[in-house]
Backbone of each chain as ProteinMPNN parsed JSONL, in Angstrom:
{"seq_chain_A": "EAQVTQNPRYLITVTGKKLTVTCSQNMNHEYMSWYRQDPGLGLRQIYYSMNVEVTDKGDVPEGYKVSRKEKRNFPLILESPSPNQTSLYFCASSQAGANVLTFGAGSRLTVL", "coords_chain_A": {"N_chain_A": [[379.275, -91.251, 52.581], [377.727, -89.32, 50.092], [379.337, -86.649, 48.61], [380.668, -83.336, 47.967], [383.802, -82.071, 48.407], [385.549, -79.309, 49.52], [388.58, -77.483, 49.833], [390.873, -74.907, 50.923], [388.423, -74.054, 53.51], [388.368, -71.496, 54.422], [390.356, -68.694, 53.617], [392.87, -66.307, 53.802], [394.792, -64.215, 51.903], [397.525, -62.6, 50.119], [397.864, -60.12, 47.553], [398.922, -61.421, 44.45], [400.056, -63.816, 45.346], [400.214, -67.068, 44.524], [397.547, -69.434, 44.617], [395.696, -72.436, 45.325], [392.527, -73.872, 45.223], [391.111, -76.753, 46.292], [388.955, -79.346, 45.006], [386.934, -82.112, 45.438], [385.014, -84.954, 44.511], [382.935, -87.734, 45.421], [381.164, -89.214, 43.96], [381.385, -90.222, 41.462], [380.823, -88.484, 39.389], [380.515, -87.034, 36.137], [380.428, -84.37, 35.363], [381.733, -81.288, 36.459], [382.024, -78.141, 38.192], [382.917, -74.706, 38.803], [381.858, -71.977, 40.808], [381.451, -68.53, 41.641], [380.254, -66.585, 44.328], [378.811, -63.535, 44.867], [377.584, -60.65, 46.601], [374.373, -59.698, 45.551], [374.83, -60.565, 42.995], [374.462, -63.222, 42.634], [375.121, -66.632, 41.727], [377.845, -67.116, 39.807], [379.258, -68.664, 37.021], [382.533, -69.957, 36.752], [384.459, -71.78, 35.582], [383.944, -74.904, 33.878], [383.731, -78.504, 33.623], [383.274, -81.159, 31.464], [384.185, -83.72, 31.501], [387.041, -85.859, 32.199], [389.996, -84.174, 31.365], [388.595, -82.379, 29.802], [387.718, -79.173, 29.686], [386.11, -75.947, 30.077], [385.406, -72.425, 29.575], [383.407, -70.455, 31.781], [381.155, -67.892, 32.735], [382.748, -65.957, 33.999], [385.763, -66.22, 33.676], [388.228, -64.925, 33.851], [391.439, -64.585, 35.237], [391.54, -66.996, 36.481], [392.385, -70.508, 36.559], [391.902, -73.93, 35.649], [392.059, -77.525, 36.069], [391.57, -80.895, 34.983], [392.509, -83.697, 35.675], [391.922, -86.049, 36.844], [388.92, -87.906, 37.389], [387.572, -87.386, 39.788], [388.602, -85.023, 40.864], [388.87, -81.452, 40.761], [390.572, -78.887, 40.679], [390.775, -75.363, 41.458], [392.656, -72.734, 40.327], [394.382, -69.85, 41.241], [396.506, -67.882, 39.784], [397.741, -65.376, 40.15], [396.469, -63.806, 42.461], [394.045, -61.168, 42.917], [392.563, -58.32, 44.635], [389.896, -58.114, 43.679], [389.103, -60.687, 43.393], [388.293, -61.558, 45.769], [385.924, -63.409, 47.359], [383.168, -65.752, 47.698], [383.521, -69.076, 47.028], [382.247, -71.819, 45.193], [382.289, -75.263, 44.51], [380.829, -77.655, 42.344], [379.083, -80.64, 41.325], [377.753, -83.036, 38.942], [375.877, -85.767, 37.479], [376.507, -86.793, 34.109], [374.433, -85.306, 31.719], [372.419, -85.026, 33.561], [370.693, -82.625, 35.54], [370.855, -81.927, 38.188], [372.678, -80.389, 40.58], [375.246, -81.053, 42.916], [376.536, -79.344, 45.558], [379.597, -78.168, 47.036], [380.635, -77.101, 50.383], [381.629, -74.579, 50.278], [384.204, -72.07, 49.831], [385.688, -69.483, 51.409], [387.353, -66.765, 50.266], [389.738, -64.292, 50.827], [391.464, -61.642, 49.458], [394.104, -59.609, 50.064]], "CA_chain_A": [[378.312, -90.174, 52.286], [377.971, -88.645, 48.821], [379.601, -85.25, 48.898], [381.708, -82.565, 47.303], [384.66, -81.54, 49.47], [386.401, -78.189, 49.112], [389.574, -77.011, 50.803], [390.44, -74.666, 52.301], [387.127, -73.423, 53.689], [388.64, -70.067, 54.615], [391.736, -68.35, 53.29], [393.246, -64.913, 53.622], [396.084, -64.191, 51.232], [397.919, -61.285, 49.631], [397.894, -59.96, 46.095], [400.02, -62.009, 43.713], [400.53, -65.096, 45.88], [399.462, -68.151, 43.891], [396.857, -70.356, 45.509], [394.836, -73.448, 44.724], [391.403, -74.372, 46.007], [390.857, -78.104, 45.804], [387.582, -79.835, 44.994], [386.895, -83.545, 45.198], [383.684, -85.553, 44.677], [383.002, -89.194, 45.554], [379.943, -89.747, 43.364], [381.713, -90.641, 40.091], [380.161, -87.56, 38.476], [381.301, -86.597, 34.995], [380.413, -82.909, 35.24], [382.124, -80.484, 37.623], [381.971, -76.718, 37.87], [383.235, -73.739, 39.84], [381.073, -70.756, 40.828], [381.712, -67.56, 42.689], [379.038, -65.935, 44.809], [379.026, -62.175, 45.338], [376.297, -60.039, 46.963], [373.601, -59.09, 44.471], [375.178, -61.112, 41.686], [374.118, -64.634, 42.582], [376.183, -67.602, 41.452], [378.362, -66.961, 38.447], [380.115, -69.797, 36.689], [383.907, -69.587, 36.402], [384.871, -72.817, 34.642], [383.288, -76.179, 34.053], [384.388, -79.638, 32.982], [382.315, -82.205, 31.122], [384.806, -85.0, 31.833], [388.494, -85.772, 32.364], [390.728, -83.466, 30.305], [387.686, -81.521, 29.035], [387.306, -78.022, 30.483], [385.72, -74.8, 29.266], [385.154, -71.206, 30.328], [382.056, -70.044, 32.122], [380.863, -66.469, 32.535], [383.772, -65.07, 34.573], [386.975, -67.035, 33.801], [389.473, -64.149, 33.888], [392.224, -64.671, 36.465], [391.442, -68.348, 37.036], [392.713, -71.674, 35.747], [391.441, -75.205, 36.201], [392.539, -78.73, 35.407], [390.762, -82.08, 35.321], [393.36, -84.838, 35.358], [391.228, -87.214, 37.375], [387.482, -87.67, 37.375], [387.063, -86.933, 41.074], [389.2, -83.767, 41.318], [388.746, -80.302, 39.853], [391.11, -77.749, 41.423], [390.704, -73.999, 40.939], [393.97, -72.12, 40.529], [394.515, -68.408, 41.06], [397.947, -67.727, 39.572], [398.158, -64.105, 40.747], [395.202, -63.275, 42.983], [393.867, -59.729, 43.107], [391.461, -58.062, 45.584], [388.564, -58.335, 43.098], [388.796, -62.11, 43.469], [387.735, -61.826, 47.093], [384.596, -63.926, 47.082], [382.81, -67.079, 48.206], [383.626, -69.974, 45.892], [381.604, -73.116, 45.319], [382.479, -76.316, 43.538], [379.626, -78.474, 42.227], [379.205, -81.74, 40.373], [376.524, -83.74, 38.594], [376.014, -86.807, 36.463], [376.379, -86.323, 32.738], [373.059, -85.275, 31.239], [371.488, -84.721, 34.657], [370.825, -81.216, 35.87], [370.892, -81.69, 39.626], [374.033, -80.132, 41.05], [375.614, -81.203, 44.32], [377.512, -78.306, 45.857], [380.421, -78.214, 48.23], [380.231, -76.178, 51.451], [382.107, -73.244, 49.957], [385.524, -71.599, 50.274], [385.681, -68.011, 51.459], [388.691, -66.276, 49.962], [389.99, -62.86, 50.944], [392.749, -61.238, 48.896], [394.43, -58.275, 50.575]], "C_chain_A": [[378.715, -89.486, 50.987], [378.205, -87.163, 49.083], [380.656, -84.668, 47.969], [382.508, -81.863, 48.403], [385.583, -80.47, 48.911], [387.375, -77.867, 50.236], [390.48, -75.962, 50.163], [389.05, -74.058, 52.354], [387.274, -71.911, 53.837], [390.106, -69.808, 54.307], [391.866, -66.849, 53.147], [394.638, -64.912, 53.018], [396.378, -62.768, 50.759], [397.985, -61.289, 48.116], [399.129, -60.614, 45.498], [400.516, -63.354, 44.208], [399.648, -66.232, 45.385], [398.784, -69.051, 44.916], [395.984, -71.309, 44.715], [393.75, -73.839, 45.712], [391.06, -75.752, 45.446], [389.378, -78.448, 45.889], [387.62, -81.311, 44.648], [385.476, -84.057, 45.419], [383.804, -87.072, 44.647], [381.802, -89.882, 44.918], [380.152, -90.23, 41.926], [381.007, -89.76, 39.041], [381.086, -87.139, 37.346], [381.478, -85.076, 34.987], [380.827, -82.258, 36.556], [382.23, -79.028, 37.22], [382.379, -75.887, 39.074], [382.37, -72.502, 39.665], [381.679, -69.811, 41.866], [380.406, -66.861, 43.037], [379.39, -64.584, 45.407], [377.667, -61.53, 45.605], [375.634, -59.371, 45.759], [373.857, -59.666, 43.093], [374.869, -62.607, 41.569], [375.334, -65.516, 42.384], [376.614, -67.461, 39.994], [379.398, -68.05, 38.168], [381.489, -69.327, 36.221], [384.431, -70.501, 35.297], [384.033, -74.054, 34.898], [384.04, -77.257, 33.284], [383.356, -80.725, 32.724], [382.863, -83.597, 31.434], [386.309, -84.793, 31.954], [389.117, -85.141, 31.118], [389.843, -82.591, 29.427], [387.219, -80.384, 29.934], [386.936, -76.875, 29.559], [385.365, -73.624, 30.165], [383.676, -71.033, 30.611], [381.889, -68.563, 31.862], [381.991, -65.542, 32.981], [385.102, -65.798, 34.751], [388.27, -66.256, 34.024], [390.144, -64.262, 35.255], [392.214, -66.044, 37.107], [391.937, -69.38, 36.031], [392.14, -72.899, 36.437], [392.159, -76.348, 35.496], [391.655, -79.888, 35.826], [391.555, -83.311, 34.861], [392.749, -86.149, 35.846], [389.759, -86.878, 37.458], [387.002, -87.024, 38.672], [387.529, -85.533, 41.472], [389.114, -82.659, 40.273], [389.253, -79.062, 40.588], [390.955, -76.429, 40.686], [391.998, -73.286, 41.315], [393.886, -70.621, 40.271], [396.013, -68.13, 40.992], [398.477, -66.457, 40.256], [396.918, -63.403, 41.28], [395.212, -61.761, 43.137], [392.67, -59.512, 44.029], [390.071, -58.305, 44.991], [388.199, -59.822, 42.99], [388.394, -62.537, 44.885], [386.28, -62.218, 46.905], [384.381, -65.238, 47.829], [382.737, -68.011, 46.998], [382.968, -71.316, 46.201], [382.003, -74.018, 44.17], [381.198, -77.148, 43.521], [379.861, -79.58, 41.213], [377.839, -82.33, 40.076], [376.838, -84.866, 37.624], [375.886, -86.183, 35.082], [374.919, -86.381, 32.316], [372.018, -85.02, 32.308], [371.731, -83.288, 35.095], [371.005, -80.929, 37.34], [372.335, -81.57, 40.091], [374.144, -80.428, 42.545], [376.752, -80.242, 44.589], [378.37, -78.683, 47.053], [379.969, -77.152, 49.222], [380.75, -74.771, 51.235], [383.487, -72.95, 50.519], [385.519, -70.08, 50.232], [387.112, -67.516, 51.339], [388.739, -64.765, 50.103], [391.385, -62.569, 50.418], [393.028, -59.792, 49.312], [395.376, -57.547, 49.634]], "O_chain_A": [[379.873, -89.116, 50.794], [377.375, -86.497, 49.701], [381.408, -85.375, 47.299], [381.942, -81.147, 49.23], [386.309, -80.703, 47.945], [387.047, -77.962, 51.419], [390.831, -76.092, 48.99], [388.547, -73.589, 51.333], [386.401, -71.149, 53.423], [390.983, -70.587, 54.681], [391.075, -66.203, 52.46], [395.556, -65.534, 53.553], [395.583, -61.853, 50.972], [398.142, -62.335, 47.487], [400.245, -60.399, 45.97], [401.336, -63.98, 43.536], [398.485, -66.348, 45.773], [399.366, -69.389, 45.946], [395.588, -71.024, 43.585], [394.021, -74.102, 46.884], [390.754, -75.89, 44.262], [388.647, -77.92, 46.726], [388.264, -81.714, 43.679], [384.807, -83.665, 46.375], [384.653, -87.629, 43.95], [381.457, -91.004, 45.291], [379.193, -90.604, 41.252], [380.646, -90.226, 37.96], [382.279, -86.916, 37.552], [382.546, -84.567, 34.645], [380.341, -82.624, 37.626], [382.492, -78.71, 36.06], [382.21, -76.305, 40.219], [382.162, -72.025, 38.55], [382.324, -70.234, 42.825], [379.573, -66.584, 42.174], [380.18, -64.501, 46.347], [376.697, -61.831, 44.909], [376.256, -58.583, 45.046], [373.183, -59.303, 42.129], [375.011, -63.181, 40.49], [376.438, -65.186, 42.819], [375.821, -67.667, 39.075], [380.288, -68.312, 38.977], [381.598, -68.416, 35.4], [384.798, -70.042, 34.215], [383.482, -74.237, 35.984], [384.868, -76.969, 32.419], [382.652, -81.16, 33.636], [382.096, -84.543, 31.612], [386.794, -83.669, 31.825], [388.812, -85.516, 29.986], [390.305, -82.103, 28.395], [386.416, -80.6, 30.843], [387.378, -76.82, 28.411], [385.065, -73.791, 31.347], [382.816, -71.403, 29.811], [382.417, -68.035, 30.883], [382.174, -64.467, 32.411], [385.537, -65.981, 35.888], [389.298, -66.848, 34.349], [389.51, -64.064, 36.291], [392.813, -66.24, 38.164], [391.911, -69.157, 34.82], [391.921, -72.905, 37.649], [392.787, -76.154, 34.456], [391.058, -79.864, 36.903], [391.295, -83.879, 33.8], [393.038, -87.22, 35.312], [389.386, -85.712, 37.582], [386.1, -86.187, 38.639], [386.912, -84.91, 42.336], [389.262, -82.895, 39.074], [388.45, -78.265, 41.071], [390.996, -76.377, 39.457], [392.379, -73.245, 42.484], [393.391, -70.178, 39.235], [396.703, -68.141, 42.012], [399.545, -66.48, 40.869], [396.377, -62.509, 40.629], [396.238, -61.155, 43.444], [391.847, -60.413, 44.194], [389.152, -58.667, 45.726], [387.104, -60.163, 42.543], [388.184, -63.72, 45.157], [385.492, -61.45, 46.354], [385.278, -65.757, 48.493], [381.981, -67.762, 46.059], [383.104, -71.868, 47.293], [382.049, -73.599, 43.013], [380.555, -77.326, 44.556], [380.731, -79.47, 40.349], [376.89, -82.157, 40.84], [377.914, -84.915, 37.028], [375.226, -85.158, 34.916], [374.245, -87.389, 32.53], [370.846, -84.817, 31.991], [372.857, -82.796, 35.024], [371.284, -79.789, 37.711], [373.111, -82.521, 40.008], [373.254, -80.096, 43.328], [377.799, -80.302, 43.944], [377.941, -79.407, 47.952], [379.039, -76.393, 48.949], [380.344, -73.853, 51.948], [383.889, -73.503, 51.543], [385.368, -69.469, 49.174], [387.965, -67.8, 52.181], [387.891, -64.05, 49.569], [392.366, -63.164, 50.864], [392.286, -58.875, 48.958], [395.76, -56.408, 49.903]]}, "seq_chain_B": "GENVEQHPSTLSVQEGDSAVIKCTYSDSASNYFPWYKQELGKGPQLIIDIRSNVGEKKDQRIAVTLNKTAKHFSLHITETQPEDSAVYFCAAYFSGSARQLTFGSGTQLTVLP", "coords_chain_B": {"N_chain_B": [[373.243, -65.623, 25.361], [371.673, -67.393, 28.104], [369.652, -65.539, 30.409], [368.743, -64.861, 33.699], [366.468, -63.362, 35.783], [365.754, -62.415, 39.093], [363.405, -61.796, 41.676], [361.956, -60.783, 44.84], [365.039, -59.213, 46.054], [365.368, -59.285, 48.765], [363.25, -60.565, 51.324], [360.89, -60.426, 53.817], [358.839, -62.171, 56.03], [356.07, -62.911, 58.196], [356.062, -65.579, 60.519], [354.25, -68.395, 59.495], [352.916, -67.091, 57.482], [352.7, -66.781, 53.839], [355.261, -67.031, 51.293], [356.524, -65.67, 48.287], [358.588, -65.99, 45.52], [359.909, -64.688, 42.539], [360.93, -65.399, 39.175], [362.312, -64.574, 35.996], [363.11, -65.661, 32.686], [365.241, -65.616, 29.797], [365.662, -67.193, 27.509], [363.706, -68.888, 25.347], [363.954, -71.548, 24.799], [364.682, -72.824, 27.071], [364.288, -75.49, 29.359], [364.204, -76.58, 31.881], [363.827, -75.962, 35.31], [365.131, -75.342, 38.226], [365.04, -74.87, 41.832], [367.121, -73.682, 44.367], [368.165, -73.897, 47.752], [370.009, -72.087, 50.086], [371.459, -72.411, 53.049], [372.823, -70.703, 55.908], [376.305, -70.619, 55.803], [376.541, -72.89, 54.277], [376.526, -74.884, 51.227], [374.482, -74.349, 48.263], [371.388, -76.173, 47.943], [369.318, -78.39, 46.185], [365.825, -77.93, 46.185], [363.352, -78.102, 44.903], [362.121, -78.74, 41.608], [361.135, -78.058, 38.19], [359.926, -79.121, 35.031], [359.601, -78.144, 31.578], [357.291, -79.169, 30.487], [355.351, -79.166, 32.328], [353.032, -77.394, 34.365], [352.81, -76.836, 37.063], [354.158, -77.799, 40.211], [354.212, -79.554, 43.255], [355.415, -79.925, 46.588], [354.823, -80.812, 49.588], [355.009, -78.102, 51.652], [356.055, -76.424, 49.76], [355.913, -75.092, 46.437], [356.151, -74.872, 42.9], [355.522, -72.823, 40.111], [355.079, -72.508, 36.587], [355.117, -70.417, 33.811], [355.231, -70.66, 30.613], [354.68, -69.127, 28.376], [354.899, -66.48, 29.21], [357.439, -66.634, 30.115], [358.21, -66.95, 32.821], [358.743, -68.104, 36.195], [357.838, -69.257, 39.457], [358.436, -69.53, 42.991], [356.667, -70.853, 45.673], [356.104, -70.693, 49.064], [354.329, -71.989, 51.656], [352.785, -71.481, 54.881], [355.062, -70.556, 56.404], [358.1, -71.222, 58.217], [360.564, -70.699, 60.822], [362.866, -72.134, 60.04], [362.814, -71.947, 57.334], [364.121, -69.691, 56.663], [366.613, -68.418, 54.646], [368.854, -68.186, 51.79], [367.498, -68.146, 48.595], [367.805, -69.507, 45.378], [366.867, -69.24, 42.008], [367.024, -71.026, 38.89], [367.803, -71.669, 35.436], [367.805, -73.944, 32.73], [369.128, -74.546, 29.605], [368.724, -76.784, 27.064], [370.445, -76.912, 24.953], [372.816, -76.008, 25.84], [376.101, -76.521, 27.015], [376.878, -75.676, 29.411], [375.193, -75.988, 31.451], [373.398, -74.877, 34.218], [371.998, -71.557, 34.545], [372.008, -69.138, 36.982], [369.755, -67.188, 39.045], [369.928, -64.026, 40.866], [369.469, -64.404, 43.547], [367.489, -64.592, 46.594], [367.099, -63.333, 49.752], [365.425, -64.75, 52.236], [363.663, -64.045, 55.143], [362.134, -65.301, 57.938], [360.065, -64.136, 60.288], [359.639, -64.524, 63.778]], "CA_chain_B": [[373.106, -66.665, 26.35], [370.523, -67.322, 29.003], [369.675, -64.557, 31.473], [367.692, -65.133, 34.679], [366.27, -62.278, 36.744], [365.059, -62.896, 40.284], [362.882, -60.741, 42.549], [362.783, -59.659, 45.284], [366.349, -59.603, 46.552], [365.142, -59.618, 50.166], [361.838, -60.781, 51.625], [360.627, -60.757, 55.215], [357.446, -62.555, 56.264], [355.776, -63.409, 59.533], [355.904, -67.03, 60.607], [352.9, -68.836, 59.175], [352.486, -66.473, 56.226], [353.262, -67.346, 52.611], [356.316, -66.273, 50.614], [356.578, -65.919, 46.85], [359.777, -65.474, 44.838], [359.636, -64.783, 41.114], [362.065, -65.351, 38.254], [362.042, -64.57, 34.564], [364.245, -66.134, 31.907], [365.262, -64.972, 28.478], [365.748, -68.133, 26.396], [362.458, -69.652, 25.277], [364.273, -72.97, 24.666], [364.975, -73.389, 28.392], [363.3, -76.535, 29.617], [364.332, -77.129, 33.23], [363.878, -74.802, 36.199], [365.255, -75.776, 39.621], [365.21, -73.91, 42.908], [368.094, -74.116, 45.358], [368.129, -73.217, 49.04], [371.325, -71.998, 50.69], [371.456, -72.048, 54.462], [374.017, -69.982, 56.315], [377.52, -71.413, 55.937], [376.465, -74.133, 53.507], [376.342, -74.748, 49.797], [373.084, -74.467, 47.815], [370.851, -77.522, 47.849], [368.082, -78.44, 45.419], [364.618, -78.179, 46.979], [362.268, -78.469, 44.007], [362.395, -78.366, 40.224], [360.01, -78.254, 37.286], [360.303, -79.189, 33.633], [358.766, -77.239, 30.78], [356.04, -79.799, 30.077], [354.48, -79.158, 33.507], [352.732, -76.023, 34.774], [352.915, -76.652, 38.508], [354.628, -78.963, 40.966], [354.094, -79.276, 44.682], [356.046, -80.862, 47.515], [354.449, -80.384, 50.938], [354.723, -76.668, 51.778], [356.632, -75.643, 48.665], [355.37, -75.343, 45.108], [356.717, -74.043, 41.834], [354.656, -72.662, 38.959], [355.807, -72.117, 35.385], [354.355, -69.841, 32.723], [356.162, -70.682, 29.488], [354.366, -68.042, 27.455], [355.456, -65.254, 29.775], [358.816, -66.966, 30.488], [358.532, -66.746, 34.221], [358.409, -69.178, 37.121], [357.778, -68.736, 40.826], [358.496, -70.434, 44.142], [355.679, -70.51, 46.692], [356.279, -71.399, 50.334], [353.187, -71.719, 52.529], [352.966, -71.753, 56.321], [356.502, -70.432, 56.614], [358.663, -71.529, 59.534], [361.892, -70.087, 60.956], [363.894, -72.885, 59.306], [362.754, -71.574, 55.922], [365.012, -68.54, 56.478], [367.766, -68.841, 53.854], [368.914, -67.568, 50.468], [366.923, -69.012, 47.583], [368.229, -69.222, 44.009], [366.239, -69.922, 40.891], [367.956, -71.302, 37.804], [367.212, -72.151, 34.189], [368.702, -74.79, 31.933], [368.857, -74.633, 28.176], [369.24, -78.102, 26.696], [371.507, -76.787, 23.959], [374.013, -75.441, 26.457], [376.934, -77.459, 27.76], [377.254, -75.079, 30.686], [374.158, -76.318, 32.404], [372.445, -73.926, 34.775], [372.215, -70.131, 34.783], [371.329, -68.824, 38.243], [369.32, -65.844, 39.388], [370.794, -63.32, 41.808], [369.212, -64.851, 44.908], [366.553, -63.895, 47.47], [367.286, -63.61, 51.181], [364.136, -64.857, 52.916], [363.713, -64.051, 56.597], [360.851, -65.598, 58.548], [360.07, -63.495, 61.598], [358.805, -65.283, 64.737]], "C_chain_B": [[371.886, -66.452, 27.228], [370.739, -66.247, 30.055], [368.492, -64.841, 32.389], [367.636, -63.978, 35.668], [365.378, -62.764, 37.878], [364.651, -61.728, 41.162], [361.986, -61.343, 43.627], [364.16, -60.134, 45.74], [366.297, -59.924, 48.04], [363.643, -59.696, 50.411], [361.707, -61.174, 53.086], [359.148, -61.069, 55.369], [357.298, -62.993, 57.712], [355.622, -64.934, 59.465], [354.445, -67.406, 60.36], [352.346, -68.224, 57.9], [353.129, -67.179, 55.039], [354.343, -66.433, 52.047], [356.328, -66.667, 49.145], [357.817, -65.243, 46.272], [359.596, -65.723, 43.349], [360.909, -64.671, 40.278], [361.578, -65.299, 36.82], [363.298, -65.033, 33.832], [364.126, -65.621, 30.483], [365.17, -65.967, 27.318], [364.516, -69.039, 26.374], [362.705, -71.155, 25.119], [364.623, -73.615, 26.006], [363.887, -74.371, 28.779], [363.375, -77.15, 31.019], [364.601, -75.998, 34.192], [363.93, -75.286, 37.655], [365.314, -74.587, 40.576], [366.159, -74.509, 43.945], [367.951, -73.258, 46.608], [369.532, -73.241, 49.64], [371.199, -71.523, 52.13], [372.806, -71.447, 54.831], [375.208, -70.926, 56.484], [377.534, -72.705, 55.144], [376.365, -73.846, 52.012], [374.872, -74.863, 49.436], [372.656, -75.924, 47.677], [369.521, -77.477, 47.114], [366.895, -78.725, 46.33], [363.433, -78.586, 46.121], [362.655, -78.05, 42.607], [361.165, -78.651, 39.378], [360.528, -78.283, 35.865], [359.246, -78.484, 32.796], [357.459, -77.864, 30.314], [355.013, -79.839, 31.218], [354.253, -77.718, 33.939], [352.912, -75.767, 36.258], [353.393, -77.947, 39.142], [354.633, -78.605, 42.435], [354.791, -80.351, 45.501], [355.834, -80.331, 48.926], [354.201, -78.885, 50.947], [355.303, -75.826, 50.644], [356.024, -76.058, 47.323], [356.085, -74.437, 44.12], [355.711, -74.005, 40.692], [355.477, -72.133, 37.791], [354.83, -71.58, 34.354], [355.297, -69.709, 31.528], [355.928, -69.528, 28.528], [355.017, -66.743, 27.917], [356.925, -65.426, 30.156], [359.109, -66.552, 31.919], [358.071, -67.92, 35.062], [358.573, -68.659, 38.544], [357.874, -69.869, 41.842], [357.502, -69.937, 45.182], [355.966, -71.357, 47.93], [355.102, -71.01, 51.224], [353.549, -72.074, 53.974], [354.452, -71.687, 56.706], [356.903, -70.655, 58.072], [360.059, -70.911, 59.615], [362.978, -70.817, 60.165], [363.835, -72.66, 57.793], [363.648, -70.371, 55.628], [366.303, -69.003, 55.811], [367.829, -67.959, 52.61], [368.397, -68.585, 49.452], [367.376, -68.546, 46.192], [367.332, -69.958, 43.026], [367.301, -70.145, 39.818], [367.179, -71.799, 36.599], [368.265, -72.918, 33.409], [368.217, -74.845, 30.497], [369.499, -75.895, 27.654], [370.358, -78.022, 25.68], [372.809, -76.268, 24.531], [374.789, -76.509, 27.212], [377.218, -76.955, 29.163], [376.206, -75.274, 31.754], [373.414, -75.086, 32.889], [372.935, -72.481, 34.773], [371.372, -69.75, 35.986], [370.832, -67.391, 38.292], [370.208, -65.275, 40.482], [370.518, -63.644, 43.267], [368.229, -63.977, 45.667], [366.836, -64.31, 48.907], [365.91, -63.58, 51.84], [364.357, -64.915, 54.424], [362.301, -64.285, 57.123], [360.9, -65.114, 59.992], [359.157, -64.234, 62.559], [357.663, -64.441, 65.288]], "O_chain_B": [[371.169, -65.459, 27.103], [371.854, -66.055, 30.539], [367.371, -65.037, 31.919], [368.633, -63.653, 36.313], [364.374, -63.44, 37.649], [365.423, -60.793, 41.377], [361.306, -62.333, 43.357], [364.41, -61.337, 45.801], [367.081, -60.736, 48.53], [362.862, -58.982, 49.782], [362.332, -62.132, 53.541], [358.298, -60.317, 54.891], [358.264, -63.389, 58.365], [355.122, -65.487, 58.486], [353.529, -66.816, 60.935], [351.417, -68.766, 57.299], [353.982, -68.052, 55.201], [354.345, -65.226, 52.288], [356.165, -67.837, 48.798], [358.057, -64.06, 46.514], [359.188, -66.808, 42.932], [361.839, -63.944, 40.629], [360.562, -65.901, 36.471], [364.415, -64.822, 34.306], [363.046, -65.243, 30.029], [364.655, -65.624, 26.254], [364.316, -69.854, 27.275], [361.782, -71.953, 25.282], [364.838, -74.825, 26.07], [362.703, -74.118, 28.554], [362.686, -78.128, 31.306], [365.477, -75.166, 33.955], [362.896, -75.601, 38.244], [365.598, -73.458, 40.177], [366.027, -75.666, 44.345], [367.658, -72.065, 46.537], [370.169, -74.293, 49.696], [370.871, -70.365, 52.387], [373.804, -71.661, 54.142], [375.13, -71.911, 57.219], [378.433, -73.529, 55.313], [376.148, -72.708, 51.596], [374.087, -75.413, 50.21], [373.46, -76.793, 47.339], [368.687, -76.615, 47.393], [366.939, -79.643, 47.148], [362.583, -79.35, 46.579], [363.43, -77.111, 42.429], [360.268, -79.388, 39.789], [361.463, -77.557, 35.525], [358.128, -78.255, 33.258], [356.597, -77.156, 29.793], [353.954, -80.456, 31.098], [355.175, -76.904, 33.888], [353.14, -74.632, 36.677], [353.078, -79.042, 38.677], [355.008, -77.497, 42.818], [354.762, -81.532, 45.156], [356.596, -79.486, 49.395], [353.257, -78.428, 50.302], [355.055, -74.621, 50.587], [355.671, -77.219, 47.113], [356.562, -73.36, 44.479], [355.117, -75.026, 40.344], [356.45, -71.403, 37.983], [353.824, -72.223, 34.056], [356.069, -68.754, 31.444], [356.873, -69.01, 27.933], [355.606, -66.008, 27.125], [357.587, -64.444, 30.49], [360.112, -65.896, 32.202], [357.139, -68.638, 34.7], [359.348, -67.737, 38.798], [357.454, -70.999, 41.59], [357.49, -68.757, 45.531], [356.058, -72.582, 47.85], [354.904, -69.83, 51.512], [354.472, -72.842, 54.243], [355.012, -72.635, 57.256], [356.17, -70.333, 59.007], [360.669, -70.629, 58.584], [363.911, -70.184, 59.672], [364.705, -73.128, 57.058], [363.906, -70.065, 54.464], [367.006, -69.868, 56.334], [366.974, -67.099, 52.399], [368.812, -69.744, 49.455], [367.336, -67.357, 45.876], [367.066, -71.15, 43.185], [368.357, -69.514, 39.844], [366.053, -72.283, 36.718], [369.45, -72.584, 33.426], [367.057, -75.15, 30.218], [370.711, -76.066, 27.787], [371.143, -78.96, 25.551], [373.792, -76.102, 23.808], [374.211, -77.302, 27.955], [377.731, -77.691, 30.006], [376.345, -74.756, 32.861], [372.862, -74.332, 32.087], [374.12, -72.211, 34.972], [370.168, -70.003, 36.014], [371.404, -66.496, 37.669], [371.121, -65.943, 40.968], [371.26, -63.202, 44.144], [368.137, -62.774, 45.423], [366.815, -65.496, 49.236], [365.305, -62.518, 51.984], [365.137, -65.729, 54.918], [361.379, -63.543, 56.785], [361.673, -65.617, 60.807], [358.018, -64.545, 62.21], [356.875, -64.925, 66.1]]}, "name": "protein", "num_of_chains": 2, "seq": "EAQVTQNPRYLITVTGKKLTVTCSQNMNHEYMSWYRQDPGLGLRQIYYSMNVEVTDKGDVPEGYKVSRKEKRNFPLILESPSPNQTSLYFCASSQAGANVLTFGAGSRLTVLGENVEQHPSTLSVQEGDSAVIKCTYSDSASNYFPWYKQELGKGPQLIIDIRSNVGEKKDQRIAVTLNKTAKHFSLHITETQPEDSAVYFCAAYFSGSARQLTFGSGTQLTVLP"}
C-alpha cells in the first residue's frame, strides 16, 4: 500500500530534550515536506526537500532541523524542544512536478 | 509570497443541505487549486482540484469553482451527509515556487443529523 509513515504518532516530552520524528514513504517520491497544524492557523510548512541532499526552509523553520540522506526518509529533528513547538505535525510527499501531496497520519507532540 | 484566506472557520449544516467554503489567494500567477479533507485522527487527503484554465469542476456531490479575475475559489458540497463532517483545507500553488502548496486556515464542517 502506498503510504507515508510517521513515528511516533504521539509523544509527550520535556523542554530541551532532543527528539526526532521519523517519516518514510514507499512511493519513490522526490518531494517531501513537513507541516505543523495549529488551531486557526491551518497547515504551515516547516521544511521541504526536492530530492536527496536538497532541503530548504518553509514558513516556520525556527527550532527545527531536517535531513534527506535517502530518498524515502525525511526525519524532523527538534534539537531543544520548547512548549511553543507543541503541535500536530504532518509529513507529506509527492512526485517531482506533481502537486498532489500524500500525507502521513500525523504526530501529536506535547512539550512540557 | 502566496497568501490564502479561507472562510468560514466553522460551518454547521443540516444533513441534506449544501455547504460552501470560500478561499481567496493573493498571487495572480497561481495556477493550481486543490481541496483537502481531513477526517478526525487522519492526515489531509485530496478530494478535488482545479487548474487555472478551467472555471468549474464537478465530482459527484462536490464541485469547485474558480474566479481568476477576483482571485477566489470555492468548494461546494451538495446533499451533505454525516460522513462529510471533517476539516477542509483549500490551497494554492504558484508554478514559480519550489515550495509547492500554500494552505488556507481550514474549515471545520459539521453535518447535523
